[in-house]
VEXRO-416192 format. One record per atom (N, C-alpha, C): residue in one letter; residue number from 1; x, y, z; atom name. Coordinates in steps of 0.05 Angstrom, whole numbers. Example, Ala and Ser with C-alpha at 12.3 -4.5 7.8 and 13.67 -1.06 7.14 Angstrom:
<rs>
banu,kolse,X,Y,Z,bavex
A,1,264,-114,156,N
A,1,246,-90,156,CA
A,1,264,-66,156,C
S,2,257,-45,142,N
S,2,273,-21,143,CA
S,2,258,1,157,C
</rs>
This chain:
<rs>
banu,kolse,X,Y,Z,bavex
X,1,237,-280,-2,N
X,1,210,-288,-6,CA
X,1,198,-280,20,C
X,2,175,-264,20,N
X,2,165,-255,43,CA
X,2,145,-280,58,C
X,3,149,-281,83,N
X,3,133,-302,98,CA
X,3,103,-293,97,C
X,4,99,-268,96,N
X,4,69,-259,94,CA
X,4,59,-268,70,C
X,5,74,-267,47,N
X,5,63,-279,20,CA
X,5,55,-311,26,C
X,6,70,-321,33,N
X,6,70,-350,34,CA
X,6,50,-360,56,C
X,7,46,-345,78,N
X,7,28,-351,95,CA
X,7,-2,-351,85,C
X,8,-4,-325,74,N
X,8,-25,-310,65,CA
X,8,-38,-330,37,C
X,9,-16,-333,20,N
X,9,-29,-355,1,CA
X,9,-32,-381,8,C
X,10,-22,-395,28,N
X,10,-32,-421,37,CA
X,10,-56,-417,53,C
X,11,-67,-396,63,N
X,11,-89,-397,77,CA
X,11,-111,-392,55,C
X,12,-105,-376,31,N
X,12,-124,-371,8,CA
X,12,-126,-400,-7,C
X,13,-104,-416,-11,N
X,13,-106,-440,-24,CA
X,13,-125,-458,-6,C
X,14,-114,-462,19,N
X,14,-125,-481,37,CA
X,14,-154,-480,43,C
X,15,-166,-453,43,N
X,15,-188,-449,49,CA
X,15,-211,-460,28,C
X,16,-228,-479,36,N
X,16,-247,-492,17,CA
X,16,-261,-476,2,C
X,17,-256,-479,-26,N
X,17,-269,-459,-49,CA
X,17,-280,-475,-67,C
X,18,-284,-465,-92,N
X,18,-296,-481,-113,CA
X,18,-275,-504,-123,C
X,19,-249,-495,-128,N
X,19,-231,-514,-138,CA
X,19,-227,-538,-114,C
X,20,-224,-530,-88,N
X,20,-218,-552,-70,CA
X,20,-243,-567,-74,C
X,21,-268,-558,-70,N
X,21,-290,-576,-73,CA
X,21,-296,-596,-96,C
X,22,-282,-584,-117,N
X,22,-281,-596,-149,CA
X,22,-269,-623,-144,C
X,23,-242,-615,-133,N
X,23,-220,-638,-130,CA
X,23,-230,-656,-110,C
X,24,-241,-648,-90,N
X,24,-255,-672,-70,CA
X,24,-277,-688,-86,C
X,25,-291,-675,-99,N
X,25,-310,-687,-111,CA
X,25,-298,-709,-130,C
X,26,-282,-702,-149,N
X,26,-267,-715,-167,CA
X,26,-255,-742,-152,C
X,27,-245,-739,-127,N
X,27,-226,-762,-115,CA
X,27,-253,-781,-104,C
X,28,-276,-775,-97,N
X,28,-294,-790,-87,CA
X,28,-306,-807,-112,C
X,29,-311,-788,-135,N
X,29,-327,-798,-158,CA
X,29,-305,-818,-176,C
X,30,-284,-810,-175,N
X,30,-265,-827,-199,CA
X,30,-240,-838,-188,C
X,31,-234,-831,-164,N
X,31,-211,-841,-152,CA
X,31,-186,-825,-155,C
X,32,-159,-835,-141,N
X,32,-139,-816,-133,CA
X,32,-127,-800,-164,C
X,33,-125,-817,-184,N
X,33,-117,-807,-208,CA
X,33,-134,-784,-219,C
X,34,-159,-787,-219,N
X,34,-172,-767,-227,CA
X,34,-175,-743,-209,C
X,35,-169,-744,-182,N
X,35,-168,-719,-166,CA
X,35,-142,-703,-168,C
X,36,-116,-721,-177,N
X,36,-95,-703,-187,CA
X,36,-102,-695,-208,C
X,37,-112,-704,-230,N
X,37,-118,-690,-252,CA
X,37,-136,-664,-247,C
X,38,-155,-666,-231,N
X,38,-171,-644,-224,CA
X,38,-151,-623,-212,C
X,39,-137,-629,-192,N
X,39,-114,-609,-181,CA
X,39,-102,-595,-200,C
X,40,-90,-614,-221,N
X,40,-72,-599,-238,CA
X,40,-92,-584,-258,C
X,41,-119,-590,-261,N
X,41,-127,-573,-282,CA
X,41,-137,-548,-267,C
X,42,-144,-548,-243,N
X,42,-151,-524,-226,CA
X,42,-128,-502,-223,C
X,43,-102,-519,-224,N
X,43,-79,-505,-222,CA
X,43,-73,-487,-249,C
X,44,-76,-505,-274,N
X,44,-76,-489,-301,CA
X,44,-97,-473,-304,C
X,45,-116,-472,-290,N
X,45,-141,-452,-292,CA
X,45,-129,-422,-281,C
X,46,-111,-424,-265,N
X,46,-94,-399,-257,CA
X,46,-81,-383,-275,C
X,47,-69,-399,-294,N
X,47,-46,-386,-318,CA
X,47,-65,-361,-327,C
X,48,-89,-365,-338,N
X,48,-102,-344,-351,CA
X,48,-101,-314,-334,C
X,49,-107,-320,-308,N
X,49,-108,-294,-291,CA
X,49,-83,-289,-287,C
X,50,-59,-303,-290,N
X,50,-31,-291,-286,CA
X,50,-27,-276,-312,C
X,51,-31,-285,-337,N
X,51,-26,-274,-359,CA
X,51,-43,-245,-358,C
X,52,-71,-242,-352,N
X,52,-82,-222,-351,CA
X,52,-68,-203,-330,C
X,53,-54,-209,-309,N
X,53,-46,-194,-290,CA
X,53,-22,-178,-306,C
X,54,-8,-197,-319,N
X,54,18,-185,-331,CA
X,54,14,-166,-351,C
X,55,-7,-174,-366,N
X,55,-14,-156,-390,CA
X,55,-35,-129,-386,C
X,56,-43,-126,-359,N
X,56,-58,-107,-351,CA
X,56,-89,-113,-357,C
X,57,-101,-138,-366,N
X,57,-128,-140,-371,CA
X,57,-138,-147,-341,C
X,58,-123,-157,-324,N
X,58,-138,-161,-295,CA
X,58,-144,-130,-286,C
X,59,-128,-114,-290,N
X,59,-134,-90,-273,CA
X,59,-158,-72,-286,C
X,60,-159,-82,-313,N
X,60,-180,-69,-328,CA
X,60,-208,-84,-323,C
X,61,-205,-111,-314,N
X,61,-232,-125,-305,CA
X,61,-237,-118,-281,C
X,62,-219,-111,-262,N
X,62,-225,-108,-236,CA
X,62,-236,-77,-234,C
X,63,-230,-57,-256,N
X,63,-241,-30,-256,CA
X,63,-265,-28,-266,C
X,64,-269,-47,-284,N
X,64,-296,-48,-300,CA
X,64,-316,-65,-287,C
X,65,-340,-50,-283,N
X,65,-362,-67,-269,CA
X,65,-374,-89,-283,C
X,66,-374,-79,-306,N
X,66,-391,-99,-329,CA
X,66,-374,-123,-336,C
X,67,-349,-118,-337,N
X,67,-332,-141,-344,CA
X,67,-332,-158,-321,C
X,68,-327,-148,-297,N
X,68,-330,-161,-273,CA
X,68,-352,-181,-268,C
X,69,-372,-165,-276,N
X,69,-400,-181,-273,CA
X,69,-403,-200,-295,C
X,70,-398,-201,-315,N
X,70,-395,-220,-338,CA
X,70,-380,-245,-330,C
X,71,-357,-242,-318,N
X,71,-339,-262,-310,CA
X,71,-356,-275,-284,C
X,72,-362,-261,-268,N
X,72,-376,-269,-241,CA
X,72,-398,-290,-251,C
X,73,-419,-277,-266,N
X,73,-441,-290,-271,CA
X,73,-439,-317,-289,C
X,74,-420,-315,-305,N
X,74,-410,-338,-320,CA
X,74,-402,-359,-299,C
X,75,-389,-353,-279,N
X,75,-378,-372,-260,CA
X,75,-398,-381,-243,C
X,76,-420,-363,-239,N
X,76,-445,-372,-225,CA
X,76,-460,-391,-237,C
X,77,-461,-388,-264,N
X,77,-475,-407,-282,CA
X,77,-465,-431,-283,C
X,78,-434,-432,-290,N
X,78,-425,-455,-285,CA
X,78,-425,-469,-260,C
X,79,-421,-458,-237,N
X,79,-425,-472,-210,CA
X,79,-452,-487,-209,C
X,80,-473,-470,-221,N
X,80,-499,-485,-220,CA
X,80,-503,-511,-239,C
X,81,-483,-509,-261,N
X,81,-485,-534,-283,CA
X,81,-473,-555,-262,C
X,82,-450,-546,-248,N
X,82,-438,-570,-232,CA
X,82,-454,-582,-215,C
X,83,-474,-563,-197,N
X,83,-491,-574,-178,CA
X,83,-515,-592,-193,C
X,84,-523,-587,-213,N
X,84,-541,-596,-228,CA
X,84,-531,-625,-236,C
X,85,-507,-628,-252,N
X,85,-497,-654,-261,CA
X,85,-485,-671,-239,C
X,86,-475,-656,-217,N
X,86,-468,-673,-191,CA
X,86,-495,-686,-181,C
X,87,-518,-671,-176,N
X,87,-540,-681,-169,CA
X,87,-549,-708,-185,C
X,88,-547,-700,-209,N
X,88,-557,-725,-231,CA
X,88,-540,-748,-230,C
X,89,-511,-746,-223,N
X,89,-492,-762,-223,CA
X,89,-483,-768,-256,C
X,90,-482,-742,-266,N
X,90,-469,-744,-294,CA
X,90,-445,-726,-301,C
X,91,-439,-722,-321,N
X,91,-410,-704,-325,CA
X,91,-388,-709,-314,C
X,92,-369,-691,-310,N
X,92,-343,-695,-301,CA
X,92,-343,-713,-274,C
X,93,-361,-706,-258,N
X,93,-365,-719,-230,CA
X,93,-378,-739,-227,C
X,94,-387,-755,-249,N
X,94,-407,-776,-247,CA
X,94,-389,-799,-233,C
X,95,-398,-817,-216,N
X,95,-386,-836,-202,CA
X,95,-378,-857,-222,C
X,96,-352,-866,-221,N
X,96,-343,-888,-238,CA
X,96,-333,-909,-219,C
X,97,-345,-929,-217,N
X,97,-340,-952,-198,CA
X,97,-310,-967,-205,C
X,98,-305,-965,-232,N
X,98,-275,-975,-238,CA
X,98,-253,-957,-238,C
X,99,-258,-932,-233,N
X,99,-242,-911,-231,CA
X,99,-221,-914,-253,C
X,100,-226,-928,-276,N
X,100,-210,-931,-298,CA
X,100,-223,-921,-324,C
X,101,-233,-905,-331,N
X,101,-246,-893,-355,CA
X,101,-237,-868,-366,C
X,102,-213,-874,-380,N
X,102,-195,-854,-394,CA
X,102,-217,-833,-409,C
X,103,-237,-842,-417,N
X,103,-255,-822,-435,CA
X,103,-261,-799,-418,C
X,104,-264,-803,-390,N
X,104,-279,-786,-370,CA
X,104,-256,-764,-369,C
X,105,-231,-771,-369,N
X,105,-207,-753,-361,CA
X,105,-210,-726,-376,C
X,106,-211,-722,-401,N
X,106,-216,-699,-412,CA
X,106,-238,-677,-402,C
X,107,-255,-694,-391,N
X,107,-279,-680,-381,CA
X,107,-274,-670,-355,C
X,108,-256,-684,-335,N
X,108,-247,-679,-310,CA
X,108,-227,-649,-313,C
X,109,-210,-652,-333,N
X,109,-188,-630,-339,CA
X,109,-208,-606,-346,C
X,110,-223,-609,-367,N
X,110,-236,-581,-378,CA
X,110,-253,-568,-358,C
X,111,-265,-589,-340,N
X,111,-281,-576,-317,CA
X,111,-263,-561,-299,C
X,112,-242,-575,-291,N
X,112,-224,-562,-269,CA
X,112,-216,-534,-281,C
X,113,-206,-532,-305,N
X,113,-191,-510,-311,CA
X,113,-215,-490,-312,C
X,114,-242,-494,-320,N
X,114,-264,-477,-322,CA
X,114,-270,-465,-297,C
X,115,-270,-485,-278,N
X,115,-276,-474,-245,CA
X,115,-258,-451,-238,C
X,116,-235,-455,-243,N
X,116,-217,-430,-237,CA
X,116,-213,-410,-257,C
X,117,-218,-416,-281,N
X,117,-221,-392,-304,CA
X,117,-242,-371,-300,C
X,118,-266,-384,-285,N
X,118,-288,-366,-284,CA
X,118,-287,-356,-256,C
X,119,-270,-356,-245,N
X,119,-265,-347,-215,CA
X,119,-254,-320,-213,C
X,120,-272,-300,-209,N
X,120,-263,-270,-209,CA
X,120,-244,-266,-183,C
X,121,-249,-285,-158,N
X,121,-234,-280,-136,CA
X,121,-202,-281,-141,C
X,122,-193,-298,-164,N
X,122,-167,-305,-170,CA
X,122,-159,-273,-183,C
X,123,-176,-267,-200,N
X,123,-167,-239,-216,CA
X,123,-162,-220,-191,C
X,124,-182,-217,-173,N
X,124,-176,-200,-146,CA
X,124,-147,-205,-136,C
X,125,-139,-226,-127,N
X,125,-116,-237,-120,CA
X,125,-92,-224,-136,C
X,126,-94,-231,-159,N
X,126,-71,-220,-177,CA
X,126,-71,-189,-176,C
X,127,-97,-176,-177,N
X,127,-94,-148,-176,CA
X,127,-86,-133,-156,C
X,128,-101,-143,-133,N
X,128,-96,-129,-104,CA
X,128,-77,-141,-82,C
X,129,-75,-165,-84,N
X,129,-56,-179,-67,CA
X,129,-23,-182,-77,C
X,130,-24,-197,-98,N
X,130,1,-204,-113,CA
X,130,21,-179,-115,C
X,131,12,-152,-125,N
X,131,27,-131,-135,CA
X,131,39,-123,-109,C
X,132,29,-124,-83,N
X,132,41,-113,-58,CA
X,132,66,-127,-53,C
X,133,76,-147,-68,N
X,133,101,-158,-62,CA
X,133,119,-161,-85,C
X,134,108,-143,-111,N
X,134,127,-138,-133,CA
X,134,131,-109,-136,C
X,135,159,-104,-133,N
X,135,167,-75,-139,CA
X,135,160,-63,-164,C
X,136,140,-44,-162,N
X,136,131,-28,-187,CA
X,136,154,-12,-203,C
X,137,147,-14,-228,N
X,137,169,0,-247,CA
X,137,197,-6,-241,C
X,138,203,-28,-235,N
X,138,231,-33,-227,CA
X,138,241,-56,-246,C
X,139,263,-63,-257,N
X,139,273,-82,-270,CA
X,139,269,-110,-251,C
X,140,261,-131,-270,N
X,140,254,-157,-257,CA
X,140,229,-158,-244,C
X,141,207,-140,-246,N
X,141,183,-139,-230,CA
X,141,165,-160,-246,C
X,142,169,-165,-274,N
X,142,153,-186,-284,CA
X,142,166,-214,-276,C
X,143,190,-217,-275,N
X,143,204,-242,-268,CA
X,143,194,-248,-236,C
X,144,192,-229,-220,N
X,144,186,-232,-196,CA
X,144,157,-243,-191,C
X,145,138,-232,-211,N
X,145,111,-237,-207,CA
X,145,109,-268,-216,C
X,146,124,-274,-239,N
X,146,120,-303,-250,CA
X,146,129,-321,-226,C
X,147,153,-316,-209,N
X,147,161,-332,-191,CA
X,147,143,-335,-165,C
X,148,130,-311,-158,N
X,148,108,-318,-135,CA
X,148,86,-332,-149,C
X,149,77,-322,-167,N
X,149,58,-339,-181,CA
X,149,58,-368,-185,C
X,150,86,-376,-187,N
X,150,91,-406,-191,CA
X,150,89,-414,-161,C
X,151,100,-400,-143,N
X,151,94,-411,-113,CA
X,151,66,-414,-111,C
X,152,51,-395,-117,N
X,152,23,-399,-114,CA
X,152,7,-421,-128,C
X,153,16,-427,-149,N
X,153,5,-450,-164,CA
X,153,15,-477,-157,C
X,154,37,-477,-144,N
X,154,53,-502,-134,CA
X,154,35,-505,-108,C
X,155,31,-487,-90,N
X,155,16,-490,-64,CA
X,155,-13,-499,-73,C
X,156,-26,-488,-97,N
X,156,-53,-496,-102,CA
X,156,-51,-527,-110,C
X,157,-30,-537,-129,N
X,157,-32,-563,-139,CA
X,157,-27,-582,-113,C
X,158,-7,-577,-96,N
X,158,-4,-595,-71,CA
X,158,-26,-597,-52,C
X,159,-40,-575,-44,N
X,159,-62,-574,-24,CA
X,159,-87,-589,-39,C
X,160,-90,-584,-67,N
X,160,-114,-594,-75,CA
X,160,-115,-624,-84,C
X,161,-88,-633,-93,N
X,161,-83,-660,-95,CA
X,161,-87,-673,-66,C
X,162,-76,-662,-49,N
X,162,-75,-673,-20,CA
X,162,-104,-680,-9,C
X,163,-120,-659,-13,N
X,163,-150,-664,-13,CA
X,163,-162,-684,-28,C
X,164,-157,-683,-54,N
X,164,-169,-705,-73,CA
X,164,-160,-733,-65,C
X,165,-133,-735,-58,N
X,165,-121,-766,-53,CA
X,165,-140,-772,-26,C
X,166,-142,-757,-6,N
X,166,-151,-763,17,CA
X,166,-179,-771,14,C
X,167,-197,-757,-5,N
X,167,-222,-764,-10,CA
X,167,-223,-794,-24,C
X,168,-203,-794,-38,N
X,168,-203,-822,-56,CA
X,168,-197,-844,-39,C
X,169,-183,-839,-15,N
X,169,-178,-862,4,CA
X,169,-200,-872,20,C
X,170,-220,-857,19,N
X,170,-247,-868,31,CA
X,170,-268,-878,8,C
X,171,-259,-877,-15,N
X,171,-276,-876,-36,CA
X,171,-291,-904,-32,C
X,172,-277,-926,-31,N
X,172,-285,-953,-31,CA
X,172,-307,-955,-8,C
X,173,-304,-945,13,N
X,173,-326,-949,38,CA
X,173,-350,-930,27,C
X,174,-346,-908,15,N
X,174,-366,-898,1,CA
X,174,-382,-910,-18,C
X,175,-370,-922,-36,N
X,175,-386,-940,-58,CA
X,175,-395,-961,-48,C
X,176,-390,-971,-26,N
X,176,-402,-994,-12,CA
X,176,-429,-988,-1,C
X,177,-432,-962,5,N
X,177,-459,-957,17,CA
X,177,-471,-935,-2,C
X,178,-492,-947,-18,N
X,178,-507,-928,-40,CA
X,178,-521,-905,-28,C
X,179,-530,-908,-4,N
X,179,-546,-890,7,CA
X,179,-529,-863,17,C
X,180,-507,-876,26,N
X,180,-485,-851,33,CA
X,180,-475,-836,13,C
X,181,-473,-854,-12,N
X,181,-458,-839,-38,CA
X,181,-478,-822,-46,C
X,182,-509,-828,-44,N
X,182,-532,-807,-55,CA
X,182,-529,-786,-39,C
X,183,-524,-785,-10,N
X,183,-526,-760,9,CA
X,183,-499,-746,2,C
X,184,-476,-754,1,N
X,184,-455,-739,-6,CA
X,184,-458,-727,-33,C
X,185,-465,-741,-56,N
X,185,-470,-727,-77,CA
X,185,-489,-701,-74,C
X,186,-511,-705,-61,N
X,186,-529,-681,-60,CA
X,186,-514,-660,-36,C
X,187,-503,-669,-21,N
X,187,-485,-647,-6,CA
X,187,-467,-633,-26,C
X,188,-454,-645,-38,N
X,188,-436,-632,-61,CA
X,188,-451,-614,-79,C
X,189,-476,-620,-87,N
X,189,-491,-608,-103,CA
X,189,-502,-582,-86,C
X,190,-508,-587,-63,N
X,190,-515,-563,-46,CA
X,190,-493,-543,-43,C
X,191,-468,-553,-39,N
X,191,-448,-539,-36,CA
X,191,-438,-524,-58,C
X,192,-441,-528,-86,N
X,192,-438,-519,-107,CA
X,192,-457,-494,-114,C
X,193,-486,-501,-98,N
X,193,-503,-480,-103,CA
X,193,-495,-461,-86,C
X,194,-487,-465,-58,N
X,194,-479,-445,-41,CA
X,194,-456,-429,-51,C
X,195,-437,-443,-64,N
X,195,-414,-427,-72,CA
X,195,-426,-409,-98,C
X,196,-444,-416,-113,N
X,196,-453,-397,-134,CA
X,196,-468,-375,-125,C
X,197,-480,-377,-101,N
X,197,-495,-356,-88,CA
X,197,-474,-337,-77,C
X,198,-451,-348,-62,N
X,198,-436,-331,-48,CA
X,198,-418,-313,-73,C
X,199,-413,-328,-94,N
X,199,-398,-315,-116,CA
X,199,-418,-294,-127,C
X,200,-445,-298,-129,N
X,200,-465,-276,-138,CA
X,200,-462,-254,-123,C
X,201,-459,-258,-98,N
X,201,-459,-233,-81,CA
X,201,-429,-219,-77,C
X,202,-409,-228,-93,N
X,202,-382,-221,-94,CA
X,202,-380,-193,-99,C
X,203,-364,-178,-91,N
X,203,-359,-148,-104,CA
X,203,-334,-146,-110,C
X,204,-327,-123,-124,N
X,204,-297,-120,-132,CA
X,204,-283,-111,-104,C
</rs>
């Protein structure tokens, strides 16, 4: 396995983006278990991009300006929704002082999957970057793509879970200071707005 692939994938995963931000927010809002669930959900959100890459749909999405724009602006709208719900302290990222409210877990999972499902940058990753390490038109190319994708997904889960657990470790200190909590919530809301603006300017 190429060191170039491993290092580049780690940089892509570790660079703060929508998934990392969502996992951090889940850790602060609902604790370590919720952050791990959020990391798992974001990882599962990669699977549709992998399937699309294998079936050729990702290449079609990358080639079609209309299809790319549809996914991109759906992602923009969802990030704005996350910003609004975070600002209002509602939805999957609403603060739960007990960190033990099972009814919220499905919402965290659905939101985490959606965050990465509507991320066209992942489609670009599977179209433009990953194929460089997969021999074209040779036996075993699909298997190699699956292995490399599995490594990328494992990195995503470990890094995002680490971010989330780290955020959860300071959660009690944050909850003890309501004004700080409000400020952090607004910072996260503003960050989601900023990410939505950056995504809106994203080109193929």
